[in-house]
VEXFI-407385 format. One record per residue: residue in one letter; x, y, z of N, C-alpha, C in turn; residue number from 1. Coordinates in steps of 0.2 Angstrom, whole numbers, always signed. Layout:
N
NODE   rest      nu      nv      nw     cau     cav     caw      cu      cv      cw    nr
NODE      A       X       Y       Z       X       Y       Z       X       Y       Z   NUM
...
***
This chain:
63
NODE   rest      nu      nv      nw     cau     cav     caw      cu      cv      cw    nr
NODE      L      +4      -5      +0      -1      +0      +1      +3      +6      +0     1
NODE      T      +8      +7      +5     +13     +13      +5     +16     +14      -1     2
NODE      G     +18      +7      -6     +23      +7      -9     +24     +12     -16     3
NODE      A     +15      +9     -18     +11     +12     -25      +6     +19     -22     4
NODE      G      +5     +19     -15      +0     +24     -12      +2     +29      -9     5
NODE      L     +10     +31      -7     +12     +39      -6     +12     +41     -12     6
NODE      P     +17     +39     -19     +15     +43     -24      +9     +44     -28     7
NODE      A      +4     +40     -26      -4     +42     -28      -5     +46     -25     8
NODE      L      -4     +46     -17      -8     +52     -13      -2     +60     -15     9
NODE      F      +2     +59     -16      +7     +66     -19      +4     +68     -27    10
NODE      A      +4     +63     -30      +0     +66     -36      -8     +69     -35    11
NODE      L      -9     +65     -31     -19     +71     -29     -17     +76     -25    12
NODE      G     -13     +77     -23     -10     +85     -19      -8     +89     -25    13
NODE      L      -3     +87     -31      -3     +91     -37      -8     +92     -40    14
NODE      R     -13     +88     -40     -18     +89     -43     -23     +94     -41    15
NODE      L     -25     +93     -34     -28     +99     -30     -26    +105     -31    16
NODE      L     -18    +106     -30     -16    +111     -33     -15    +117     -42    17
NODE      N     -18    +113     -44     -16    +111     -53     -25    +110     -57    18
NODE      P     -29    +113     -55     -38    +111     -57     -35    +112     -64    19
NODE      A     -41    +108     -67     -39    +106     -75     -45    +113     -77    20
NODE      P     -42    +114     -84     -45    +119     -87     -52    +118     -87    21
NODE      L     -56    +126     -91     -60    +125     -88     -65    +123     -97    22
NODE      P     -70    +119     -97     -71    +117    -104     -72    +124    -108    23
NODE      G     -70    +124    -114     -72    +129    -120     -67    +133    -118    24
NODE      R     -62    +133    -116     -56    +138    -113     -50    +135    -115    25
NODE      P     -45    +141    -117     -37    +139    -119     -36    +134    -114    26
NODE      A     -34    +130    -113     -27    +127    -108     -23    +131    -103    27
NODE      T     -21    +136    -107     -19    +144    -103     -22    +146     -98    28
NODE      D     -28    +146    -100     -32    +151     -95     -35    +143     -90    29
NODE      R     -30    +142     -84     -33    +137     -80     -35    +140     -74    30
NODE      P     -39    +140     -68     -42    +143     -63     -37    +140     -60    31
NODE      T     -35    +145     -53     -32    +144     -48     -35    +138     -43    32
NODE      A     -32    +137     -39     -34    +132     -34     -35    +135     -28    33
NODE      G     -44    +133     -25     -46    +139     -18     -44    +136     -12    34
NODE      P     -47    +139      -8     -43    +136      -1     -45    +131      +0    35
NODE      L     -51    +126      -1     -52    +121      +2     -44    +116      -3    36
NODE      G     -44    +116      -9     -39    +114     -11     -30    +114     -11    37
NODE      R     -28    +121      -8     -23    +122      -4     -24    +118      +2    38
NODE      T     -30    +119      +5     -30    +115     +10     -28    +107     +12    39
NODE      L     -32    +105      +8     -31     +96      +7     -25     +96      +5    40
NODE      A     -24     +98      +0     -16     +96      -6     -10     +99      +0    41
NODE      G     -12    +103      +6      -5    +103     +12      -6     +97     +15    42
NODE      L     -14     +95     +17     -13     +90     +23     -10     +85     +21    43
NODE      I     -12     +83     +13     -11     +76     +10      -3     +75      +9    44
NODE      F      +1     +82      +8      +9     +83      +7     +10     +81     +16    45
NODE      A      +7     +84     +21     +11     +82     +27      +9     +73     +30    46
NODE      V      +5     +73     +25      +7     +64     +25      +9     +62     +23    47
NODE      V     +13     +65     +19     +18     +59     +13     +24     +60     +16    48
NODE      L     +25     +67     +20     +31     +68     +25     +32     +65     +28    49
NODE      A     +26     +64     +32     +26     +60     +39     +28     +51     +36    50
NODE      A     +25     +52     +32     +26     +43     +31     +35     +43     +29    51
NODE      I     +37     +47     +24     +43     +47     +24     +50     +47     +29    52
NODE      G     +47     +52     +32     +52     +52     +39     +50     +46     +43    53
NODE      W     +46     +42     +46     +44     +36     +47     +48     +31     +45    54
NODE      G     +47     +33     +38     +53     +25     +36     +59     +28     +38    55
NODE      V     +63     +32     +35     +68     +32     +35     +69     +33     +45    56
NODE      S     +64     +33     +49     +67     +32     +57     +69     +25     +57    57
NODE      V     +63     +22     +54     +64     +15     +55     +70     +11     +51    58
NODE      I     +74     +13     +44     +79     +11     +43     +84     +14     +46    59
NODE      V     +85     +18     +51     +90     +20     +55     +91     +17     +61    60
NODE      N     +84     +16     +64     +86     +13     +70     +84      +4     +69    61
NODE      H     +84      +3     +65     +84      -6     +61     +89      -8     +64    62
NODE      R     +91     -12     +72     +95     -15     +71     +96     -23     +72    63
***
């Protein structure tokens, strides 16, 4: 789960920060991420960083 789940969560966070263009508009005219999207992306990135930190600590403290 963590092997494929963390990159998927990271991709979801990036997607929340970069919404799709509106229909009928050029791709360069993208809407900005709203406050909910930025908050959710920040929470997702925090979870990913926490998992990375946990993994490093497990590797370092393994005897």
